[in-house]
N, CA, C and O atoms as a CHARMM CRD file, in Angstrom:
* protein
*
   72
    1    1 UNK  N      0.77900 -65.91100  61.23800 PROA 1      0.00000
    2    1 UNK  CA     1.51000 -66.47200  59.93900 PROA 1      0.00000
    3    1 UNK  C      0.57900 -67.16300  59.28200 PROA 1      0.00000
    4    1 UNK  O     -0.12000 -67.90200  59.97500 PROA 1      0.00000
    5    2 UNK  N      0.32700 -67.11900  57.85000 PROA 2      0.00000
    6    2 UNK  CA    -0.48400 -68.09600  57.21200 PROA 2      0.00000
    7    2 UNK  C      0.23400 -69.27300  57.05400 PROA 2      0.00000
    8    2 UNK  O      1.43100 -69.40400  56.79900 PROA 2      0.00000
    9    3 UNK  N     -1.06300 -70.55200  57.32300 PROA 3      0.00000
   10    3 UNK  CA    -0.55400 -71.54300  57.16000 PROA 3      0.00000
   11    3 UNK  C      0.46200 -71.98500  55.72400 PROA 3      0.00000
   12    3 UNK  O      1.38400 -72.79900  55.67800 PROA 3      0.00000
   13    4 UNK  N     -0.07100 -71.17200  54.70000 PROA 4      0.00000
   14    4 UNK  CA     0.68900 -71.65500  53.43300 PROA 4      0.00000
   15    4 UNK  C      2.32000 -71.27700  53.68500 PROA 4      0.00000
   16    4 UNK  O      3.25700 -71.90400  53.19200 PROA 4      0.00000
   17    5 UNK  N      2.39800 -70.43100  54.32100 PROA 5      0.00000
   18    5 UNK  CA     3.91800 -69.93800  54.58300 PROA 5      0.00000
   19    5 UNK  C      4.49300 -70.99600  55.59600 PROA 5      0.00000
   20    5 UNK  O      5.50900 -71.61300  55.27500 PROA 5      0.00000
   21    6 UNK  N      3.87700 -71.23200  56.81900 PROA 6      0.00000
   22    6 UNK  CA     4.41100 -72.26900  57.49200 PROA 6      0.00000
   23    6 UNK  C      4.69100 -73.57700  56.60900 PROA 6      0.00000
   24    6 UNK  O      5.76600 -74.17300  56.67400 PROA 6      0.00000
   25    7 UNK  N      3.71800 -73.94400  55.84200 PROA 7      0.00000
   26    7 UNK  CA     3.74700 -75.16700  55.14200 PROA 7      0.00000
   27    7 UNK  C      5.19800 -75.23400  54.35000 PROA 7      0.00000
   28    7 UNK  O      6.05300 -76.11900  54.37500 PROA 7      0.00000
   29    8 UNK  N      5.16400 -74.00000  53.65200 PROA 8      0.00000
   30    8 UNK  CA     6.48400 -73.86700  52.68800 PROA 8      0.00000
   31    8 UNK  C      7.65800 -73.98300  53.53300 PROA 8      0.00000
   32    8 UNK  O      8.55500 -74.79100  53.29300 PROA 8      0.00000
   33    9 UNK  N      7.66300 -73.19900  54.50300 PROA 9      0.00000
   34    9 UNK  CA     9.15200 -73.26500  55.41500 PROA 9      0.00000
   35    9 UNK  C      9.59400 -74.73600  55.93900 PROA 9      0.00000
   36    9 UNK  O     10.69500 -75.28400  55.87700 PROA 9      0.00000
   37   10 UNK  N      8.49800 -75.14000  56.41900 PROA 10     0.00000
   38   10 UNK  CA     8.45400 -76.52100  56.85000 PROA 10     0.00000
   39   10 UNK  C      9.09500 -77.70000  55.78200 PROA 10     0.00000
   40   10 UNK  O      9.96300 -78.53900  56.02300 PROA 10     0.00000
   41   11 UNK  N      8.37800 -77.46100  54.57300 PROA 11     0.00000
   42   11 UNK  CA     8.80300 -78.16900  53.29500 PROA 11     0.00000
   43   11 UNK  C     10.32200 -78.11600  53.13000 PROA 11     0.00000
   44   11 UNK  O     11.06400 -79.09800  53.12400 PROA 11     0.00000
   45   12 UNK  N     10.70100 -76.77700  52.98900 PROA 12     0.00000
   46   12 UNK  CA    12.08200 -76.51500  52.75700 PROA 12     0.00000
   47   12 UNK  C     12.75200 -77.23400  53.54900 PROA 12     0.00000
   48   12 UNK  O     13.56800 -78.08200  53.18700 PROA 12     0.00000
   49   13 UNK  N     12.43200 -76.92400  54.84300 PROA 13     0.00000
   50   13 UNK  CA    13.53200 -77.39900  55.89700 PROA 13     0.00000
   51   13 UNK  C     13.72700 -79.15100  55.83600 PROA 13     0.00000
   52   13 UNK  O     14.74700 -79.75700  56.16400 PROA 13     0.00000
   53   14 UNK  N     12.52700 -79.71300  55.35400 PROA 14     0.00000
   54   14 UNK  CA    12.45400 -81.09700  55.34100 PROA 14     0.00000
   55   14 UNK  C     13.34500 -81.61800  54.15100 PROA 14     0.00000
   56   14 UNK  O     13.80200 -82.76000  54.11700 PROA 14     0.00000
   57   15 UNK  N     13.55000 -80.64600  53.16000 PROA 15     0.00000
   58   15 UNK  CA    14.13100 -80.99100  52.03400 PROA 15     0.00000
   59   15 UNK  C     15.58900 -81.08900  52.47500 PROA 15     0.00000
   60   15 UNK  O     16.34100 -82.06100  52.39300 PROA 15     0.00000
   61   16 UNK  N     15.85400 -79.70800  53.02400 PROA 16     0.00000
   62   16 UNK  CA    17.37300 -79.70000  53.37200 PROA 16     0.00000
   63   16 UNK  C     17.78800 -80.78600  54.41300 PROA 16     0.00000
   64   16 UNK  O     18.90000 -81.31200  54.35500 PROA 16     0.00000
   65   17 UNK  N     16.85000 -81.11400  55.38500 PROA 17     0.00000
   66   17 UNK  CA    17.37700 -81.91700  56.49400 PROA 17     0.00000
   67   17 UNK  C     17.42900 -83.50700  55.71700 PROA 17     0.00000
   68   17 UNK  O     18.21600 -84.24800  56.30700 PROA 17     0.00000
   69   18 UNK  N     16.93800 -83.97400  54.85800 PROA 18     0.00000
   70   18 UNK  CA    16.96200 -85.43600  54.41200 PROA 18     0.00000
   71   18 UNK  C     17.46400 -85.46200  53.35400 PROA 18     0.00000
   72   18 UNK  O     17.60700 -86.53200  52.76400 PROA 18     0.00000
């Protein structure tokens, strides 16, 4: 899995959780 995709997913999760 490309880092760009992982970063995007983690960023979206952070936005949802906070």
